[in-house]
C-alpha positions in Angstrom: -135.8 97.5 32.8 -134.6 96.7 36.3 -135.8 99.3 38.8 -133.4 101.6 40.8 -134.0 100.0 44.1 -133.4 96.4 42.8 -130.1 97.6 41.3 -129.1 99.4 44.5 -129.8 96.3 46.6 -128.0 93.9 44.3 -124.5 94.8 45.7 -125.0 92.8 48.9 -124.8 89.5 47.1 -121.5 90.4 45.3 -119.8 92.2 48.1 -116.7 90.0 48.0 -116.3 90.3 44.3 -116.8 94.1 44.6 -114.0 94.3 47.2 -111.6 92.1 45.3 -112.0 93.5 41.8 -113.2 97.1 41.9 -110.5 99.7 41.1 -109.1 101.9 43.8 -108.1 105.5 43.4 -104.7 107.2 42.6 -103.0 109.5 45.2 -103.6 112.4 42.8 -107.4 112.2 43.5 -106.8 113.0 47.2 -104.3 115.7 46.3 -107.0 117.4 44.1 -109.7 116.8 46.8 -107.6 118.7 49.4 -106.9 121.5 46.9 -110.5 122.0 45.9 -111.8 121.6 49.5 -109.2 124.1 50.7 -108.0 121.9 53.6 -105.9 118.9 54.4 -107.5 115.5 54.9 -105.3 114.9 58.0 -107.4 115.4 61.1 -110.6 116.1 59.1 -113.9 114.6 60.2 -115.1 112.8 57.1 -118.3 110.8 56.3 -117.8 108.4 53.4 -121.3 107.8 52.3 -122.2 104.8 50.2 -118.9 103.4 51.4 -119.5 100.0 50.0 -116.8 97.6 51.1 -114.6 100.5 52.2 -112.3 101.0 49.2 -112.4 104.8 49.4 -112.8 104.8 53.2 -109.5 103.0 53.8 -107.7 105.5 51.4 -109.2 108.5 53.2 -108.1 107.0 56.6 -104.6 106.5 55.2 -104.4 110.2 54.5 -105.0 110.9 58.1 -108.8 111.6 58.0 -111.0 110.7 60.9 -113.4 108.8 58.7 -116.7 107.1 59.4 -118.1 104.8 56.7 -121.9 105.1 56.0 -123.4 102.2 54.1 -127.0 101.0 53.8 -126.6 97.6 52.2 -126.1 94.7 54.7 -123.8 92.6 52.6 -121.6 95.5 51.8 -121.4 96.7 55.4 -120.6 93.2 56.6 -117.7 92.9 54.1 -116.4 96.4 55.1 -116.4 95.4 58.8 -114.8 92.1 58.1 -112.0 93.6 56.0 -111.5 96.8 58.1 -112.9 96.3 61.6 -111.0 99.3 62.9 -113.1 101.7 60.8 -116.2 103.2 62.4 -119.3 102.1 60.4 -122.8 103.4 60.5 -125.8 102.0 58.7 -127.5 104.7 56.8 -127.8 106.5 53.4 -127.3 110.0 52.0 -131.0 110.8 51.8 -131.3 110.8 55.6 -127.9 111.1 57.2 -128.0 109.8 60.9 -125.7 112.6 62.1 -126.2 115.9 64.0 -126.0 119.3 62.3 -122.5 120.8 61.7 -120.6 117.7 62.6 -118.5 116.9 59.5 -115.7 118.7 57.6 -116.1 116.6 54.5 -118.8 114.3 53.1 -117.6 112.0 50.3 -119.4 109.9 47.7 -117.1 107.5 45.8 -119.1 105.9 42.9 -122.2 106.4 45.0 -123.9 109.8 44.6 -126.1 108.5 41.8 -127.9 106.2 44.2 -129.3 109.1 46.1 -132.1 111.5 45.5 -130.2 114.9 45.1 -133.3 116.8 46.3 -132.8 115.1 49.7 -129.1 114.2 49.8 -127.7 117.6 48.9 -129.6 119.5 51.7 -128.7 116.7 54.1 -125.1 117.2 53.3 -125.3 120.9 53.8 -127.0 120.4 57.1 -124.4 118.0 58.4 -121.4 119.9 57.2 -119.6 122.5 59.3 -119.2 126.1 57.8 -116.6 125.8 55.2 -117.1 122.1 54.9 -117.3 120.3 51.5 -119.3 117.7 49.7 -117.1 115.7 47.3 -118.3 113.2 44.6 -116.2 111.2 42.3 -116.5 108.4 39.8 -114.0 106.1 38.1 -115.2 105.7 34.5 -113.6 103.3 32.0 -112.3 105.5 29.2 -114.6 104.8 26.3 -112.2 106.5 23.8 -110.3 103.1 24.1 -111.7 100.7 21.5 -112.1 97.6 23.6 -113.8 99.6 26.4 -116.2 101.2 23.9 -117.0 97.8 22.3 -117.7 96.2 25.7 -120.1 99.0 26.5 -121.9 98.6 23.2 -122.4 94.9 23.7 -123.6 95.3 27.3 -126.0 98.1 26.4 -127.5 96.0 23.6 -127.9 92.9 25.8 -129.2 94.7 28.9 -131.0 97.7 27.3 -132.4 100.0 30.0 -130.6 98.3 32.9 -127.1 99.1 31.6 -125.3 102.3 32.6 -121.7 103.5 32.1 -121.8 106.4 34.5 -122.0 108.9 31.6 -124.7 111.3 32.8 -124.2 110.8 36.5 -121.1 113.0 36.4 -123.2 116.0 35.5 -124.2 116.9 39.0 -123.6 120.6 39.0 -127.2 121.4 38.5 -128.1 119.6 41.7 -125.5 121.7 43.7 -126.0 125.2 42.3 -129.2 126.1 44.2 -127.5 125.9 47.5 -124.9 128.6 47.0 -122.0 126.2 47.2 -118.5 127.1 45.7 -117.9 124.5 43.1 -114.7 123.1 41.8 -113.8 120.1 39.6 -111.0 118.0 38.2 -110.6 115.3 35.7 -107.8 112.8 36.2 -106.6 110.0 33.9 -105.0 106.8 35.2 -104.8 103.1 34.4 -104.4 99.8 36.1 -103.1 96.5 34.8 -105.2 93.5 35.8 -106.0 90.0 34.6 -108.9 89.0 32.4 -110.3 87.1 35.4 -110.2 90.3 37.5 -112.1 92.2 34.7 -114.8 89.6 34.7 -115.0 89.6 38.5 -115.3 93.4 38.4 -118.1 93.1 35.8 -119.8 90.5 38.1 -120.0 93.2 40.8 -121.7 95.8 38.6 -125.3 96.4 39.5 -126.6 95.8 36.0 -125.1 92.3 36.1 -125.4 91.5 39.8 -129.2 92.0 39.6 -129.5 89.2 36.9 -130.1 85.6 37.6 -127.0 83.4 37.3 -128.5 81.7 34.3 -128.8 85.1 32.4 -125.5 86.5 33.7 -123.2 83.6 32.8 -123.6 83.8 29.0 -123.0 87.6 29.0 -119.8 87.1 31.0 -118.7 84.4 28.7 -119.0 86.7 25.7 -117.0 89.4 27.5 -114.3 86.9 28.5 -113.9 85.7 24.9 -113.7 89.3 23.6 -111.1 90.2 26.2 -108.9 87.1 25.5 -109.1 88.0 21.8 -107.9 91.5 22.6 -105.4 90.5 25.3 -104.2 87.0 24.5 -101.6 87.0 27.3 -104.4 87.5 29.8 -103.3 90.9 31.1 -105.5 93.9 30.5 -104.5 97.6 30.7 -107.7 99.2 31.9 -107.8 103.0 31.4 -109.9 105.3 33.6 -111.2 108.9 33.5 -111.7 110.0 37.1 -114.3 112.8 37.5 -114.2 114.8 40.8 -116.6 117.5 41.9 -116.2 119.4 45.2 -118.8 121.8 46.6 -117.7 124.0 49.5 -120.2 125.6 51.9 -119.9 129.2 53.1 -117.3 129.6 55.9 
């Protein structure tokens, strides 16, 4: 089993693949975020923690937020700065936010909260948020009710054993938030994107459970997935379905 720190640090080496192939987020996510947080993103002071290469950071900024990216991994931070040099970027992580008390309206975690220790990251968020501010976490999860997605997950789980994760349990974060007296809200959105088989493979390359492998071990696993995808989608175009889980926790105003 690959340890948590090794998996977390593996993203730096695949930052370009991550930025090119990871899915973005539909507009409906940010509509729901505003509804559950009880405020507009426009003009809000937002910390996007675990920002990676800035996929969510750019979308938050496009909605008018004053957003600062917070990213601990050097390779990911370098890619973010190269792609979006106009975005403020701070090296740091959610367990020890390098910000003063009561300085943010919103703290977001896009595909990233599971890399934190909730016993540290939740009180850190509460400390940094202004009264009435919100902590928001969300994950794009490939819809395993779709046959080819489920089959891919089964193959990878068998090949990688304890290193593989499909985000299942990480969406269940309410228990980490309840002790802090936060007002909780959630939404589940369904959406899809159409991409090439090559893009699916590049996306897989950026996943921590594969990025942490040696090239010699990773290559045959990707070859199996490419063959399975081409069998399912012989024209080379894949309709990739997602379930998008959003949880928003609002502090007392």
